[in-house]
C-alpha positions as CSV (number, residue, x, y, z in Angstrom):
1,X,-16.2,21.3,11.1
2,X,-12.8,20.1,9.9
3,X,-12.1,19.9,5.9
4,X,-12.4,16.1,6.1
5,X,-15.3,15.6,7.6
6,X,-16.9,18.8,5.4
7,X,-15.7,16.2,2.1
8,X,-17.1,13.3,4.2
9,X,-20.4,14.8,4.2
10,X,-20.3,16.1,0.6
11,X,-19.6,12.4,-0.7
12,X,-22.3,10.8,0.9
13,X,-24.5,13.5,0.0
14,X,-23.5,13.3,-3.5
15,X,-23.9,9.3,-3.4
16,X,-27.7,10.0,-2.4
17,X,-28.6,12.8,-4.8
18,X,-30.4,11.3,-7.9
19,X,-31.1,15.1,-9.5
20,X,-29.3,14.9,-13.0
21,X,-29.3,19.0,-13.0
22,X,-28.4,19.3,-9.5
23,X,-25.3,17.0,-10.0
24,X,-24.0,19.2,-13.4
25,X,-24.4,22.1,-11.1
26,X,-22.3,20.7,-8.4
27,X,-20.0,19.5,-11.2
28,X,-19.1,22.8,-12.7
29,X,-18.6,24.7,-9.4
30,X,-16.1,21.9,-8.3
31,X,-14.5,22.4,-12.1
32,X,-14.5,26.6,-11.5
33,X,-12.1,25.6,-8.5
34,X,-10.1,22.7,-9.5
35,X,-8.9,21.5,-12.6
36,X,-7.4,18.1,-12.8
37,X,-4.3,17.8,-14.8
38,X,-4.7,16.3,-17.9
39,X,-1.3,14.5,-17.7
40,X,1.5,14.0,-15.1
41,X,5.1,14.6,-15.4
42,X,7.2,12.0,-13.5
43,X,10.9,12.8,-12.6
44,X,13.7,11.3,-14.7
45,X,14.4,8.6,-12.4
46,X,10.7,7.3,-12.0
47,X,10.7,7.1,-15.9
48,X,13.9,4.9,-16.2
49,X,12.9,2.9,-13.2
50,X,9.6,2.4,-15.2
51,X,11.5,1.6,-18.4
52,X,13.5,-1.1,-16.8
53,X,10.7,-2.7,-15.0
54,X,8.9,-2.9,-18.8
55,X,12.7,-4.7,-19.7
56,X,12.4,-7.1,-17.1
57,X,8.8,-7.9,-17.8
58,X,9.4,-8.4,-21.7
59,X,12.2,-10.9,-20.6
60,X,10.6,-13.0,-18.1
61,X,12.3,-11.9,-14.8
62,X,9.4,-11.5,-12.7
63,X,7.8,-13.6,-10.1
64,X,4.1,-14.7,-10.5
65,X,1.4,-14.4,-8.0
66,X,1.8,-18.0,-6.6
67,X,5.5,-17.6,-6.2
68,X,5.3,-14.5,-4.2
69,X,3.0,-16.4,-2.1
70,X,5.4,-19.3,-1.4
71,X,8.4,-17.0,-0.7
72,X,5.6,-15.2,1.8
73,X,4.8,-18.4,3.2
74,X,8.5,-19.5,3.5
75,X,9.0,-16.5,5.6
76,X,6.0,-16.6,8.0
77,X,7.2,-20.4,8.3
78,X,4.2,-21.9,7.0
């Protein structure tokens, strides 16, 4: 059985288990093997892109959903 198949079966099984103690035990086992990182470090270029995007939003330099829909409709010839 592949890793993805095992993960799929585990997801399905966990969704159908209502035993809180059992789920807590599974959680402890998983946390022993895997610890999610509390923070993500972004490279400098990504931080600069985020800052620029925030500046553009503050200055109103963005498209609304409706404007984007209109542009797409034009591209598709609708």
